[in-house]
N, C-alpha and C positions, 0 to 999 in steps of 0.2 A: 504494500500500500504506500502511496505517496503522502508525505507529510510536510508540514512547515517546521521550521526550527526557530521558535521565538527566542529573542525579540527581533530576529534578523529578517530582512526583506527577501522576497523571491524576485526573479527577474521581471522587469516591467514588460507588459504586453500591450499591444495596440491592435484593436481597441481594448480598453480596460476590461478585465475579466469580471463578469457579473455573477459567476457561480459562487456557491457557498465557500467561505474560506476553509483552507485545509486544516485538519486537526494538528495540534502541536505534538511532536513526537515525544517530548519528555513528559508531557502530561499523560499521554497514552501509556507509556511504559511504567509510569508511577502506579497505574491501576493493576499491573500484572505482578505475579509472584517474582521475587528476586531470583536472579540467575544463580543456580547452585553448582555450576560447573567450575571447579577450582582452577582448571587450566585455561579458562576463558576470561577475557576482559568483559565485564558486564556493560551492555550498551548504554544503560542509564548513566553509569559512572564515566564512560568514555565521552558521552555527549556533554556532561557537565564540564569535563576537562576541555573539550573543544570550545564550548561557549566561553569559558574563562579565557582561553587563548585568543579567540577571535576579538574579544573586547579590547585586547592590547595591541592589535596590529596597526591601528592608526590610519588606515585607508578605507574608503568606501568599498563595499562588496555586497554580493547577494548570494543566496543559497540556490545553486543551480539545480541540484538533485538532492532529494532526501527520501530514501526508500527503505522500508523495513518489512521483512516477511519471515516468520518462523525463526526469529533470532538473528537473521542475516541483515546487516546494515550496510547501505551504500550511501555515501554523502559526498557531494562536490560543492565547492565554493569558488566563486569567480570575482575578480576585482571589477568594480563598477566604473572606475575611472578610465581615462584614455590609456591604451596600450601602445604597441609598436605596429606600424604598417609594413607588411612585407611588400605590398603593392597598393595602388590606390583603391581604397574601399575594402582592403583585406587586412584586418587588424587582429593581432594576437594579444591576449591578456593573461596575466598571471593568475594562479589559483591553486587549489588544494583538492586532493582526493583522499578519502578515508573509507576503508571497508573493514568489517569485523563480523565474526560469526560466534555467537554464544555456544553453538554446537560444534565448533571447531571444524566446520566443513571446508574451510579454506584459511589461508594465513591472514592474519591481521596485517593491513598495509596502510601506512600513512605516507603520502608522497606529494611532491609538487605536480601540478597539472596545468598545462598550457592550453588555453581556450581560444579557438578560432571563432570570431564573432559572426562572420558571414554565414557559416553553416551550423553554428551552435554545436560544434563537436570539439573534443579535446584529445590530448595525448598525454599519457603519464610520463613524467620526466624523472628518470632514474639514472641520468648520465653520470652523476657523481654519487659516491657513497652517502654523503651528507644530505642528499635530497630525499632520502626515504628511510623509513623505520618499519621493520617487519617483526612479527612474532609467528613462528612456524605453527602449522596446525597441531603438531604434537609437542609444541614447546610450552614453556611456562612464562607468563608475563614477568619481565624483570622488575626489580623494585623501583626503577626510575622511569617506567613507561610513560607516566603522565608528563614528566619533564621532557621526554623525547617527543611526545606528541606536540607539546607547545613549541618546542624548538623547530619542528618542521613547519608548523603554522607560521611562525615568524619568518622563516627562510622563504616560504612560498610566496610571500608578498614583499620581499626585499627587492628594491629597485635594481641593485647591482646584479643579483642573481637572475632577475627577469631579463636584464639586458644581455646577459651571457646566453641564456636559453634562446632568446630571440636571434642572436647571431648564429646559433646552431641551425635554427630553422631557415634563416635567411640564406645560409650557405647552400642549402639543398635546392634552392631555386635555380642554381647554376649547374646542377648535376643532372644531365639528361639520362633517362633510363632507356637503354637501347632495346633490351629484351624483357619487358615487364612480364610477359607470359611465362617465360622460363623461371623468372624469379618467384612468381606465384606458385609455379609447380614445385619449386624447392620448399616453399613454406608449407605447401600441402603435403609433400613427402615427409616433412618433419612433424606432421599432424598439428601444426599451429593454426591452420584454417581447414575448414571442410569444403566439400564440393560447392555448396551453395555460396559460401563466403568467397571462395575463389572466383566464382562467376560474377558475384555482385561487385567485388573489388575491380575486376577487369572491366566490367561494364561502366562503372563510375569513372575509372581512369580514362577510358576512351571518350565518354560523353563530356567530361569536364575539359578535355583537350589540353590539359597541362601535363606534358610528358616529362616533367622533371621529377626528381625524387620527392620534392615538396608535393607535387600532384599525386604521387603514389601514396604518400603518407596520408594525405587528405582523403583519398579513396578508401583507405583502410578505416579511418575514423568515421567515414560516412556509413560504413557497414555497422559500426558500433551503434550509431544513432538508430539504425533500423532494428537492432536487437532490443534497445530500450523501448522502442515503440511497441514491440510485441511482448514486453514485460519479461525479457530475458536479461536481467540486470547483471548477473554474475558474468555471463558471456560478453555483454556489452563492454564492461571495463577490462576484461581480459584482452579484447581487441584493441582498446585504447592503450593498454600496456604493450601490446605487440607493436603498435605504432611508435611508441617511445623506444622500443628495442631496435626497430629498424633505423631510427634516427641515430641511436647510439652506435650502430654498426655491428650489432650482434649477428646479422644475417647476410654478411658479405656485401653490404652496400653502405659505405662509410660516408658520413657527412661531417663527422667530428673534426677531421683533419682540415677540411675546408674552413671551418669556423675559426681555427686558430691562425689562419694565414693573415 
């Protein structure tokens, strides 16, 4: 189910949304039994930590996504101010992504997320170790996990780090992809994407007619948007994470070296 995270705003819509306001997730969780899984971070406590951290970042933002179902939480936050333009009308903004499972169905992840305004998609940025914090599915939350969450929140809206992430993306606009089909076959062979995702990414890449690595990454994140639309939240953010991995150079298409030039 989709929630609000009070007291923070959701993205503005035009025309204004006339539907009933979304329920607040912390108020909803307060009515449920407490999490009894000693190996898990309780979502209620995690959200309290997030709210405290967001109060301290000093820049305007809104809650892009807040979804919870059966103890699985997915949350993304996006800066509301002006970001950086890759091209005219194509703006990137800083932000944050957090996921957590009280049933330990997947690892807890807190990381920087770069948001592309024109298509309302994002890529999870884990290009440097300090950009993310994880707790493995079979791990135990460390004693300083709340401090780590707040550290990532601060870093995700830091102007210097945003500028560096923007340069990484900007570099990809100059890297032309000669054989996107073969690259997608490679991702498919590694079971990183399935048949439908491969087809959707290829179609989006061709229809958008941006044959750079930047265009390929955007085609990948466009597929993530489709997963969210069909309520497949876990898979949606796995695809956004894949987009960040491609940028990082994990799958034999490097943009990182261009960004350092």
